[in-house]
N, C-alpha and C positions, 0 to 999 in steps of 0.2 A: 207617581214615582215614590221610591221608598226615603223616608226623611235617614238622611247620611250625617244629620248634625250629632255631637256627641252628649250621651248621658250625663247631666251632672248630678254627682253622687256625693253628700256630704259625708265626712270621716269624724266619726265622733270623738274627736280627740282635741286637744287644744295643742299639741306636740307637732312641730314643723316636721319633724324626723320622720315621724311615723308617715304623714301624708308624702312625704319625699319615697320612702319607701315603697309604699303602696303604690305611687305614680309608677314608679321603675317596674314593679312586679307585674302591673296590669297594662303596661305600655302596649301591648298587644289589642286591647281593648278600646271600643270607642267611648271612654268615660272622661269627663273631667272633672276630678277630684276637687274639693273645698274643705278646708276644716271648719268643724261646727263653730270656732270662735270668731271667723271670718264673717259669719252669718248673725252674729250678737248671740249665740245661743250658748248657754252655760252648761257645765257637766251636770249628767245625770247622778242622782244618788246611786253607790255600789252597795245594795242592800242584801243581794240574794247571796246563797251560799255554795254558789258554783261557779266556775269560769264562763260556761255556756250561759248559764242564766243571766250575768252580769251584763255579757257582751249584747246580749238579745235587747236587754233593760236599755244598753246605751243607744244601740241602734235605733230601735222603737223611738224612742225619746228624741233624737236627733231627725227622724223622719217626720215625726208628727211635727215637730218645730219648724222644720223647712218645707216641707209639704216634696220633699226631692226622695230619691232612693237613698239608703244609709249603708255604710260600711264601720263597723266596730271590731275592736279588740279586747280582751281583758287576758291577762298574762300573769305571770309570777313566777316565785320560786316553790319547789315541795320537794321536803327532807322527810322522807318515810319515818326516819326514826323519832322524828317528832309529831309523830301522828299526821303529816301531811303539812304542817306550819312551814313557812309562813302562809303558805298558799295564797288564797284571794286577798289576804292581808298584807302582800309581799310589801307594798309600798307605805304602807302605814302600821307595819309592824311592832314598832317602838312607841308609837303613838301619833295621833292625827298629823302633828308636825315636824315628824321624825324625819331627820337627814339620811342620806346613803350609810354614813359613820355609826347614827344611833342604831340603825336597823341592824348593820352587820355586828355590832358590839351585842346585841342582845342574842342575834343568832348564836355567835361564838358562846357565849354566856351559856345558853340553853342546851347547848351540844357538850359543854363541858370538855371531858377529855374523848369524847366519840369522835375526833377528828384524825385522819380523813374518812368521810361518810359518803354514801351514795345519795346523789340530789339529781333532781331534774327541772328545767325551765320546760313551762307547758304555756302555750297559747292558742287562744280560741279565736278565730275572726269570724264575721257572719256578714252576709248582706242581706239586704230586705229591698224588695221593691217599692214599697209602702208601709206605712205605718202599721197597718194590719195583715201585712202577709203572711199567709199560714203556712207559708213552705220557705224558710231561710234556708239561705246556701249556707253550710256550715264548714269550715277546714280545720284541723286541730293538729297539732304537732308538738312533740317533745324532744328536748336536747339534754341527754344525761351526761352526767358528769359526777365529781365529787367536791366537797365541802372541805377545804383546808384552812388550817387555824392562819397561817400566815400570808397576808395579802401580796399580790405579786400584779405588776402592770398597772399603767396608768391611764388604759383606753376604757372606755365606756362607762357603764354608770352604775350604781345600784349594788348588787351582789357580784360582780363580773369580777374583781378583785380575788375574790374567794373562790371562784368556779372554777375547777381545775377539768379541763378537757382531757383524759387519760391517755389518749393513744396520740396526742399530740407534745403532752407534757408541759402543756402551758394553759393559763389561766385566760379566761374569756378576755379578760383586761389587757394580756398579751398580744393578742390577734389584732392584724391590721382591721379596719372597719368591713372592706372587702370580703375577707375572709370571715367574719362573725357572720355578717349578712348571709353568707353561702351555707353558715353550718346553723346558725341559731334558730330556735323555735320558731320567732317571729317569720325570718326568711322562709323557712321551711312552710309554714303556714299559708306567707302570701303566694307562695309559688303555688300551693294545693289550689287556693281561692282562685287564682287565675284561670287555673285547668278548668275547674269546676264550672264556672261562669263563661267560659270558651265553650265548654261542651254544652251547656246550656241554651246559647245562643245559638249553637249550631242547630241543635235540636228543634228549637223555634222556627228557625227559619225554613225547617223541613217540612215543617206542619202546614 
């Protein structure tokens, strides 16, 4: 008899919102997601130079500490006119203990008079079946927009009040949560990952 019990998967985050978002996106798969904090696992250091490397590092750390399959993401804001900054340093752009306000202040200071300017959020999501999995499942997505000088909206977090979605004429912080999740880099990546994992499971079942 085939084991129908769900696969327990550790999510390499302490953010319950990310766990809820992934749970919704992967609802069609037999996964039971648990945040690494619930298992007493501390966050892995983010020392790599790219989003994919950081995501893989987090996933391998969580899988190694838990003995479970793991999902991790790394995401951030990329502004081409700043050479890609804040990039992988998005959450700590103004320092290790920076607040959202600190990071936005530094971003606007660096841009000076160059607003509005093109920017995009990017998200890289990875799934590994074990700590040494040589073939991780990777899903990446981008959400293009513009950085504006004056903040708009009270929803969201981080750079959302300054991230304008041009075709909507609204910032990310002005969007209802459901619409943001539908459009955002993380929402797109979650749906891509769900499709890839479903495809992989289907291929495994046919072999």
